[in-house]
Each structure stands twice: as C-alpha cells, then as structure tokens.
N, C-alpha and C positions, 0 to 999 in steps of 0.2 A: 820638697816637702809634700805630704798629702794630707787630706782632711779626715783620716780615719779616727782621730781623737777629737774631732769637732762635731757637735750635734747642732743641727739647724732646727729651731722651733718653727714648724710650719703648721701649727694647729689652727691658724686663722683661715685656712683654705676651706671654702664651701662652694655649694653648687651655683649660687648667684652672687659672685664676688663684686663688691664695689671697690673703693679706693684701697683699703688695707689688704683685702683679699687679692686684688689684681697685683698689687706690689709683691705680695708673698709668692704668688704663683710664678710671676715673671722672674723675680730674683732667683728663686729656687731652680727654675728651669735653666737659667743661664749658668748658675753655679755648677749644676750637675753636668752640663755640657762640657765644663772645664775639668771637673774632678768628681768622679762618681764614688770616691771613697768616703765622702761625708755621710755621717749618720743623719737621719731625718725623722723627726716626730711629726706625723701627719695623720689626719683622719682616714680611715679605711675607705670612706665614700668619696675620696678626692678623685679628680679626673684620671681615668685609667692611663692616658698617655703620659701623665706625670709619674704615676706610681711605678710604671715599668722601668723608669730610668733610675730608680732607687735600689741600691744593692743592700743597704742596711737600714731597714725601716723599723721604727718603733711606732706601732699603731696607736693612734689616739682614738678613744671611743667616739663614735659618730655623734652621740648625744652631747658631746662637749664642743662640737663645732659651733662657731658664732652665729648670731642671727636669731637666737631663741629667747632673748631677754636677759635681764640682769642676773637672775639666779643661775642661768646657764653659764654666763661669764664668770660668776663667782666660783662655780664648780670647776671650771677649767683652771682658774688661778690656783685653787687648792690642789688639783691634780698635778700641776707643775711642781708644787712644793713637796709633794709626797711621793706618789707613784713614779713620776718621771725622774725626779731627783735620785730616787733609790736605784732605778734602772741605769741611770747615767753613772752612778758611783760604781755599780757592779761591772759596767763596761769600761771603766777607767777613762771616762770622758774628761778631757782637760780644758775644753772651751765650749761654752754654751752661747750660741748666737740666735737672737730672736729678731724676726722681721717686724715685730710690733713692740709697744712698750709693756710687754708682759715677760716675766722671767722668774728667776729664783731669788726670793727676797733675802734669804740667808744661805748662800752657797756653801757646800761642804769644802773643807780645807783642800786647797790645790786647784779648785775650779775657778777659772776666769770666765768673765761674762761680758758680752757685747750686746746691747739692745738698740733698737731703732726707734727714734722718736719722730713722729710725723707732724704733730701739732700739739698745742695746749688748749684745744677747744673746750674741754670740760671745766677749765679754770677761767676761761675768758667769757664763755656763755654758759654759766652754771645752770640757768633755767632750762636749757636744752638737754642737760645731762644731770637730772636731779639725783641719780644714784652714782653714776660713774665718777662724778666730781669728787666723791669721798675717796675713791681709789687714787685719783690724781693728787689729792691733798695729803693723804696719809701713807699710801703704799708706794707711789711712784718715787718720792724722795728717798726712801730706803733702797729701792731698786737702783736708782741712780748712784747712790752712795756706794753700793756693793757691786757696781759694774766697773770693769776696767776701762771701757770706752763706750761712748754714746754716739751712734750715727744719727745725724740730723739730715732731713731730706732737703733742707734749704737753709740759706743764711738767715732768713727771716725766722725760721723755727729755732735756730741756734741762738739768735738774739733774744727771742722771747724766753727761752729756757734759762739763759744767763741772768735775765732780769728777775725771774721767779726763784731760781735756785743759784745764787752767786757761788761760784767755785772756780777751780782752775780751768781756764779756757782750753788747755791742751787735751782735756779729757773728751772733748767733742770734735767730731770730724764730719764735715758736710760732704755727703755723697748724693748726687742728684738721681732721682728715678729716671726711667727711660720710656721709650715707646716702641712697640713692635711694628716696624715699618714694612714688614712683609704682610701684615694684616691691615694696618691703617695706612691706606695708600689711595692714590687717585684712580678711580674706576672709569671705564668707558661710559660715555653718556647714557647708553641704553640701559645700564644696570640701575639707574636711579629714576627711570621713567614712572615707576609705580607711585612714587611720592609726589612728583610734579603733577601727575594726573589726579591724585587724590586731594592735594592741598594747594596746588599752584605754586606761587612764590612764598617761601617760608624761611624764617630764621629758627635757630635751634638752641635749646638748653639741654645739657646732660648733667645729671648729678642727683644728690639726695634732696629730700624735701624737708629741710630744717630752716628755721627762721633766719639764721645768719646767712643763708644762701640768697636771701633778699629777693625772692621771686615775687612777692607782693608788689614791690616797686617796679619790677620788670613788667608785670601785667598792667599796672597803671600806666606805664610808659607806652605800652601798646595802644592804649586808648587815645594817646596823643599823637601817635604816628599818623601822618596824613595819607600814607599809601594804603588805600582802602582794601586792596587785594592781598596785602601782606599777612601771613599767618605766623603764629608762634607755636612751635611744637616743643613740649616739655617732656623729656625722657627721664624717668625715675620712678621708684616704687610708689604707687598711689596708696599711701597709708598715713595715719596719724592726724592729729588735730590741725597741723599746719596745712595739710592737703585740703582739709575741709574749709579752712579759711581762704585758701587760694580759689577754691570753687566758688565761694561766696563773693570773692573779689571779681571774678569773671562775670558773675551775674549782675553785680552792682554796676559794672562798667558796660553792661550789654555787649560783652565780647564773646558770646557763645560761638559765633562763627569765625572768630579770629584766634582763639587760644584753644589748643588741644593737649590733653594729657595722655601720653602713650604708654605709661607704665614702664617696667623693666623690659629691655629688649636684648637679644643675644648679640654677640660681637659682630657677626656678619651683617645683620640688619643695621646695627649702629654705624658701620662703615658706609653703608648706602645712604643713611640719613645725613651723615656729615657731607658726603659728596653732593647730595642734592640741595643742600642749604645755601642760601645767599650769604649767610654769615652765622657764626657761632657766638652766642651772647652769654657772658659769664658775669653776673652782677654781684657775686659773693662779697660779703663784708670782711671775711677772713678765710684764708686758706694756708695750710702748711706747705702745700705745693700746688696741686691742681692738675691731676693727670688728664682730664678731658681737654685741657688746653693743648697738650702735646698731640692728642689724638686728632683734634680738629686741624691743627697745623699740618700734620702728616698727610691728611686727606685733602689738603689744599683749600680748606674752608677758612675764609677771612675771620679774624677774631676781633670782637668788640667786648671789652672787659673792664671790670672795676680796677681802679688805680690803687687798691689797698693790698697790704700784707705781701705775700710772696708772688702775686700775679705779675707785676712788672719784672720781677727777677726771672720768671720763667719765659715770658714773651718778649722781653726787650723792646726793640723798635718794630716788632712784627705784629703789633696790635694797635687798635684805636681805643683809647682809655676814656672812661667817664667817672664822675663822682657818683658812687653808688647810692648816696643818700639824696641825690637830686634827680627826681623823676623827669624833669624837663631836659636835663643834660643827657640822661639815658636815651630819651626819645630822639633828641637831636643827633646823637652819634649813630643811632640805628638808621635814621633817615639818610644821614651823610653817606653811610656805606652802601645801603641798598640802592640808592639812586646813582651812585658814581661807579660805573663799570671799570674805569681806569684805576680808581683807588682799590677796588677789590682785586684786580690783577696784580697791583703793586704789593698788597698785603699777602697775597697768595705766594708770590715769588720770594718775598722776604721770609715768610714762615717756613717754606720748604728748605731754605738754606739754614735757618736757625735750628730747626728740629733735628738736623743731622748731628748736632752736638750732643743730643740726648739718645742714648741707646742702653738697653738692658745689659748688653754685653759689657759695656763700659762700667755700668753700675756693679755688675757681678765681679769684674776684674778688680776694681778698687776695693770692693768688700772682701774678696778672697785675700788680697794683699794685706789688708788690715788684720784679718783673722790669723793668717800665717805669722804675721809679726807678733801677735799676742802669744804664740806658742814658743817663740824663740827665747 
C-alpha cells in the first residue's frame, strides 16, 4: 500500500516549534522517509529541508500557522473545514490524519479521520486557556465522535480522555512520541565550556511558562538549596503574566544571581545546555507526555521530576521524583542529585538505556501501520 490517498495535516509547523510543533515536524519527517506518496498540508514558510521531501503539497497560508493568538487558531480551524476539505474532496482523499487535535468536524462521505490527542490541559487548567477551553468543550467532542481512531501520546492521556468522554476504548491507540538521538546526544566536554564558564554549576528547566509548569515552586526551592554556587537556567519564551510573576518571585527570594531566564534557544544550543547541566528539573503538575524529558535523557542529563501525570510513565526508574506541591521536597531532591556524583552516573546510565525505546522512526512506523489499516 501507499499513502497517495492519505493527507497529513501538518499545519501546526512553524519557525519556533515547541511541543506540538516539534511532534508534527518529527513525525512528518519520519513518515516521509518511509513513504513519500503521502499528501501534506503545510505552511509554505515551513523548514525548507522538510518541504523538499514532499511530492504532493497542499500549501497552508502562512498567516494560519500557529503562535499568533486565538483568532489565528480560529481562522485555521475554519480553513480546515472549508478550503482544505474541498481540496481533499477534489483529490479524492480517503483518510485525513492530523498530528494535533484539529481536524474536519463534519467529514464528507467516505472520508475517514485519525487525530492525535496530546493532553486535555484546556479542560484541566481552564484559567490557563480562557478561549481554547471552549474549543475543547464543544468542538473536540464532535471531532472525536467523527474520527475513526484517536492517537494518544501516553496512557495517561488516554485515561484522562476516557474519563472526560466515555466511549469505546478500542477507538483509542497509544503511540509514544520519540526523540532524535542524532541531535540530542552526549557531546565532548569542550562543547559545553561556554556555559560552565558563564554560569558555573547549573541545573536546567526547558519548557513553556504556564502556571501548571509549577516554576514558581521550583524557584522557591532554589532559595532553600544550600549549594550556594548552584544556578537554575530556565529555557522558554519570556512572555506573559506568569513570566512576570516568576521575575517577582526571583526578586522576593533575592535569587537574582541564582536564577536566569534564557528565552527560546535553537536546538543545537539546547543540546549544549543539556550536556552542561548537572541535572534537568521538571516540576510540572501535568503533562500529556513531556518531550524535554526524552531530550535530557538522550543527552545523558540526570532527571529530577514531578511524580504526576505521564512523567513517571515516560521516565520509569531513570529519574528521581518529588512531590511538585512540596517546595521542601523539590529542594531535597535537587540537593540529593547535585551532591551525589555516583547517583548522577547511575541516573545517566539508566536514562541512556531507557531512551532507546523511544524513537521517531518507531512512532512513524506505528502511525503508518494504523493509517494503512484504516484504508483497508
């Protein structure tokens, strides 16, 4: 079989991808390496190295790419229902596959649909998503109802989904994301010297700046860590009210020389940051999966993480866990790891073995097999 009657919705690709964007890029890249017959809907401003792999491209207007606010997202949803659906019908597309929970609300006759659900954050933390929560409340149920299969990125996401939308469990399939181990890897010591010379000994956080990420407690925990030379580097877009609150938290704790906000960094710099860190700290209260966990483990960076949601499912025995609502416990676990060289080596070895079970090639193969089965 080939994918010439399957269209991949890759409209979520943009220039500074975070979780959903990274997932979309990597899954699409791996799918195309296996079968270039797939049709792809993708913004024209997508990375050139990805565009050249596509033989049958349906261009998505660049102004519909994500990251420009609610009305941009609304316009993209409407475009999927109208322009894209008409083009698919003209091209006799039989199966629509979306890497995100966006799709065709009412598909034309004969069109099957597979969508990917990463988490239910807008329903669990409604205050963080004051507009998107309405999409998840009123549109997502219709999308789920009119999809043939739902891909969930973790068992935790599948469990959350079944609690919110009770239905036949066979409709859902768990397919884990992966990590690019040709990029996220252990580097020679010399390649990380710039960070050790700038910050000395540091621990690292990578991710968005939203309240459920629990960074305010991590910052408070840094004030209780007795290692006076230890720094915390926070990588993520510096924007929004929560970022302002975090800055205030740093000032209240007199931690200006201990906590640094680095903003968004490119992949190569991120790899160097992981390699130079004593540990990666992930205090999130909720995650559908948590791609930075895999990135850190692939770089041999010991992981200290929250014991909530999907995080233990991802890391298994290859991390030290804490109660994310207990600042004292966060501080204790940070101190435990940064002071114990033997423990760090043990975590590193365990993580390097565990991360081998996660690859984008495996994610793509399982996804392709599912899509082909939908055509039969």
